[in-house]
N, C-alpha and C positions, 0 to 999 in steps of 0.2 A: 504493500500500500504506500502511495506517495505521502510525504510529510506535509506538503502544502495542498491547498484545494486547487485542483486542475480545472480547466475549462470544460473537460468532458464530465467531471463530477458535477460541476455547476449545472450543466445541461440536464443531467440525470435527476438532480435535486428538483429542478423546476418541472420536469416532466412528471415525476411522481406526485408532486404537490398538486398540479393542475388536474391530474386524473382522478383525484379523490374529491367528490362533491362536498363532503363535510368540511374540507379545508377551505373551499371557496365560500361556503355559507358563513363559516366563522369569520373569515377575513372581511366579508362584506358587512357583517353585523358589527364588527369591532371598529370599522372605519369611522363610524359616527356614534356608536353606542358605547355606554360605559360598561366596563367589564362586569361589575357587580349586577347589572341588569340583564346583560346578554346571557351570562352563565347561570343565572338564578334557577334553582331547582324548584319547580312548582310544588312538588309533593312536600318539600321541607317548608316552603313559604306558607302553604295553606294550613300547616299544623301549628303556626305561631299562636301561642295563648299565654297572655301575661297574668295568669292566675296560679296561685301556689298554695299548697296545703299548710305550710308553716312559714310565718313571716314575722319579723321584728315589729313590735307594736307601733313604734314611732317612726314616721316617714316624713322627712323634711324636703323642702324644695332643693333640687340638685344644685351644686355649685358649678362654677365655670373658671377653669384655670387659664383660659384664653391662650395666648401665644407664648406659653411658658411650659417647661417640663417638670412642674411641681406636683405631678399626680400623686406621688408617694406621700407627700406632706398633706395634700388635700384629703386623700383617703384616710390618713391617720387622724387629722383634725375632724373629719366627718364622723369618724368612730367616736371621738370624744364628745362631739356636740350632741350625739344621741343620748349619752349619759346625762349631760347637762340639761337637755330638753326634758328628759323624764323627771329629773330632780326638781326643776322649776316650772314644770307644766307649760313649756313653750311650744308655740306653733312652728316657729322657725328661728334659726340662729346660725351665725357663722363666726368662727374664730378668724383672726387676722392671719391670712396666708403670707402676707407681706412681712409680718413680724418674724415668723419662723424662717422665711427666706433670707432676711438680713443676717441673722445669726448663723445660718447654714453657710452662706457665702464667706462670712468672716472666718468661721472655723475651718472651712475647706482651704482657705488661703493659708492659714497657719499650718494646717496639716500638710499641704503641698510643700511649703518652705522647709518644714521639719524633715520631710522625706528627702528633699534635695540635700539638706545638711547631713543626713544619714547615709547618703550614697555618693559621697565625694570621690571615692576611689573607683567608681564605675566609669568606664569610657563614655564620652558624650553620645556616641552612636550605638551604645548598647540597647538591647531591646527594652530593658527596664527603664532607662532614662527617657527613651523615646515614648514609652508608655506614660510615664509620669507627666511629660510635657504636653501630651496630646490634648487633654481637656480638663484642667485641674479644678475648675469651679463650675462645671456644667450644672444644670438644674436638678439632675436626677439624684436618686437616693435609694436606700434600703431601710427596712423597718428599724433595725438597731440604731441607725443614724438618726431617725426621728426621735427615738427614746432618748438618745444623748442630748438632743436639743431641748426637748421639753423638760427633762430632768434638770438641766442646767439653767435654762432661761425662762421656763414657764410658758404660758400662753396668754393672749389678750383677745378681747372681742375685736371683730373687724372694724367696728366704729372707732376704736382707739388708735389703730394704725391701718388706715384704709389702703387700698391698692393705689399704685402710681402707674404711670404709663410704662415705666421700665420694669416693674414687677409683672405686669400683665403681658408685656412683650419684651422678653429679656435678652434677645439676641445681641443687640449692640452693647448693652451693659456687660454681658459676659465676655464679649470680644475685647472690650477696652481693658477690663480687669485681668483677663488672661494674658493680654499683651504685656501688661505691667508685671505680672508674676513671672513671665518668662524672662523679662528684663532683669528682675531681681535674681532669678535662678542663675543667669549668666554671670552677674556680678559676684554672687556668692562663690560660684565654682572658680572664677578667675582669681578672686582674692585668696581662696584656699590654695590654689596652685602657686600663688606668689608668697605663700608663707603664713597667712593668717590662720589662727587656731579656730576650732569650732566654737569655742567660747566667745571669741571676738566676733565671729560671724553671727552668733546668736544675738549679740548686742545690736548688730546692724539690723537684724530681723525685726527688732522692736520698732525701729523707725519705719521699716517697710510696712509693718502692720498698721501703723498710724495712717500711712498713705491709703491703704486698702479701706480702712474704716472711713476715711474722708470720702472716698469714691462711692462707697455704699450709701452713706448719708445723703450725698448729692443725688443719687439715683432712687433711693427707696424711702428717704426720710430718716429721722432720728428715732430710735426705739424709746418708748416711754419707760420710766422707772417706777412710777405709780400712776394710778388712774381710778376714775369712778365709772361705774356701770349702772345703767338703769334701763328698765324695760317693763312691758306688761305681759302677763301670761295669757293663756287661752281664755281665762275667765275675766280678763280685763283687770286683774289684780296688779297693782303697781309694785315694782321691785326696785330697790336701790341699794347698791353696795359702794362704799366709799373708801378711799385710801388704800386700795389694793396694790400689791406688787404682782407682777406676772407669775411668780412662783406661788404666791398665796392663792391666786385665782386657780391655778392648776391643782395644788395640793388640798386646798380647803373647800373649793367650790365645785370643781369638776367631779371629783370623787372617783377617779379611775387610776389604778396603779399600773402604769405601763410596764414596769419591771416584772410584773407577774405574767407577762405574755411572751411567748417564745415563737421562733420562726421554724417552720417545717417545710422541707422541699421535697419535690419528686424529680430526681435527676437519674433516670435509668441509663447511665453511661458506663462504658467499659472501665474507666479509671475511678469509679466511685462505688461504694458498697452501701447497701441499705442498713438501717439501724446503726448509723455512724454519724458522728458530729464533725462538721467541716467549718473552716473559716477561710478567708481569702486574703492574701498578702496585699498590703497597701490599699485596702478597701475600708474607708471610714471618713469621718469628718471632724471628730474631736480628738486631738492628741491626748493619749492616756484616758480616753473615754471607753465606754463599753464597746467591745469588738463585735463585728458581725459574725454571728454563729447560726448554723442551720443543722437540723437533724434530717438526714435523708431517709425517707420512708416511701413505701408503695402508695400509689394514688388512692387506693381503697381506704387506707388509713386516714389520709387527708380528708376525704369525703366524710368519713365517720365522725371525725372530730369537728368538722365544720357544721354538720347536721346537729350535733349535740349543742354547739354554741348557739346556733340560730333558734333551736327549740327552746332554749333558755333565754331568749330575747336579747342575744348579744350578736351584733353583726361581726363579720370576719374580714379583716384586711387581707388582700391577696395580690400576688404579682403574676402576670401572664404575658403572652405575646399577642397583644390585642389585634394586630393587623392581619392575622391569618384566618381564613375561612370566616370572614366577618363582613357584614353589610353595614357600611358607614351611616346610612340614613335610617335603616330599620333598627339598628342596634342589636342585630342578631349574631350570635357566635355559635355556629353549628357546623359540624363536619360534613353534613349532607347538604349544606346550603348551596354549594356550587358543584355542578357535575363536570369536573375538569376533564376526565377521560373522554366524555362524550363531546365536549366542546373542542378540545385540542388533539384528539385522536392519539393520545399517548398516556401511559400510566405514570403516576408520581409515587414512587415506592419507598421513600425515606420514612422511617418510623420516628418516634420521639427521640430515641437514642441517636439515630442517624442525623436528625435535624440539629440536635445539639452539638454533636461531634464534628459535623461538616459545615457549621456556620450558617445553617438555614433558619435557626430559631434561637431565641433567648428571651429572658424577661425584658419587656419594653414598657410596661404600664402597670400601675397599681390602682385598684378600685376596692369596693366593698361588696361582699355577699350579704344581702339583707333578707333573702327568702329562699326556700327550697321546696320543690314539689316532691313528695315522698309517697311511693306506692309499695306496699308489702315490705316496708323498712328499707327500701332502696331509693336513692335519689334519681330523679329523671331530668330535672332542669333546675336552674338557679336564677334568682333575680339579682341583678348587679346595679349598684349605685355608682355611676360614673361622675366625672367632674368636667364634662364638656358642655354644660348648659342643657336647656330643655328641648332643643330642636331635634335631637336624635332619639331613636327608640321610643319608649313609652314615657314621654315627658322627661327624658334624660336617663331613664332606667333601661338597662339592657337585659336581654335574655341569653343565658348560656346553657347549652345542652350538656348532659352528663358526659357524653362522648368527647365534647370539646374540652371539658374539664380535664379529662385524662390526657389529652394530646398537647394542650397549649397552656395549661395552668402549671406554674412551677413552684409556687410557694404560698403558704398561708400563715397567718399569725393566730395562735390559739392561747387562751388563758390556761395556765397550768392546772386549774381545777378540772378541766375536761380531759386531761391526759393521764394515762395509767402510769404506775410507778416505773415500769420498765422503760418507758420513753423519758420520763423525768430523770432517771438514772443516767441515760445517755447524755443528757444535757450537762451533767456534772463531770463528764470525762474531758480529757485533753483533746481539743479538736485537731483533726488532720488539716494541714495547711495546703491550700490550692494556690497556684500561681496567679498573678494579677489579671491575666488575660483569660482565665477560665470563664466559660459562659455563666457560671454561677456567680461571677463577679459583676454581671451586667446590672446597670442601674435603671430603675423605673424612671423614664424621662419622656415618655411619649406625649406629644402635644397635638392639638387639633390640626 
C-alpha cells in the first residue's frame, strides 16, 4: 500500500461514496441542516418525559453562568442554596458566583507560582513545565477545589457581590492575567538561574500576588469583608441578618458541611483499579489546601449512592462530558438520541474505556442531579439542574438517561452518611498519584 493518497485512490474514494445513496442523502441534509436535527432518532425523541418518581422537594429557578467556565462552582453553590432555601423557606436565591470566582483566581495564581518555584530544575521545554504554563487560571475546577474555597473564604449572596461583565464573560480577563503569570514565571526561572534562592524568589512572589489581586479587583470588584442580608420568604415573612462575615454566612446560616462529602469516579481504564483512591499531580487551587481525591468505583455503585441521596432530599453534584450524545436545545442526554451508524454508514466502536484512553472523552461540565425515575429499584432516567439559563431543556433542567449515565458521567459527590464502611475505609488510604495530564485531571469548565 502507498504511504500517501494517490490519484487512483482518490478516484476510488469518490466512486464508492457517490454509489451509496445514504451518503448523498446525509450530505444533502447536512449542507443546511444542523447535525442534532438531521441525526435525531424519532423513537428516542418521542419517549422524552420530564416526570420522575423521586425528586428533591425544593426546585429553584436555574442559574446562568453565561460566557464563563464556572459550572463546577455554580453546581456547588446551587447545592448549597437548596439547603439555605429549605432552612429559610425561600422561593429563590443565588449565592455570588463572582465572589467564589475572585478567590479561585487569586488562589490559582498563587498555586501556579508555587508550582513554578517547585520545578526550577525542570527544563523549560519539559512536558511538565509546558503543562503548567498552558492554562494556569482557567475557569474550571473540581469538587475539592470548591470545598477549599468555601472553607477558607465562605460565601455571600449574589446581591452582595453581583456579576460584572468580566465574570460573566471571562475570556479577556483570563488572557490578561495568564499573560502576566507567564511573565512572572519567566522572571522567577531566570532569577533562579542567575543565583537567587527560592526564599528570595518567594519574597518576589508576594509583590507578584499584589499585582494579581489588583487585576482581579479591576475586573471583578473588591470582595466584601462583612455584609447585611435581607429578604422575604415564600410567606412574605421579612428576614434580616446583619454584620455577617462570609465564613459566618456559610458556617452558621447555610448549614451544610462540605467536608462531609467525598468524590467518587467511574474510570474503567487499563491503568486504574476499582475500589482504589486516586489523586492527580498539580491539580488544585489552594496551596496546602485539601487535595483532590477520588474513589474509583463501578457505575452501578455511583447510581446506588446517588439514588439514596436524592431519596433523602439531597441533590448530587456530578461531572460529565456534556457535549456527547446531547441535544443542545432539548437538553436531552441519551445514547439513543442520534442514530450515527444509520446517518454516517459507519460504526463508532470506542467504549468508555477507549474514549478515555484515546482522548475522545473526559469530564467537561458539572451540574446537579435533582431527581431520578426508579422502577423495580433500578434507575431509568435522571433530572439535571444545569447553569445555562432557562432557554434549554425543561426551563433549564435536562434529562439524562441511565445508559448515558454509564457512558459519559465520570464523577459524583456523595455525603459520607450514604456510603458503606468499606468505601469510607478506602477514602482513608494513601491515594495513588496520577500524572497531571491524566483524563481524571480534567476540569469542569464547559460554557454555553
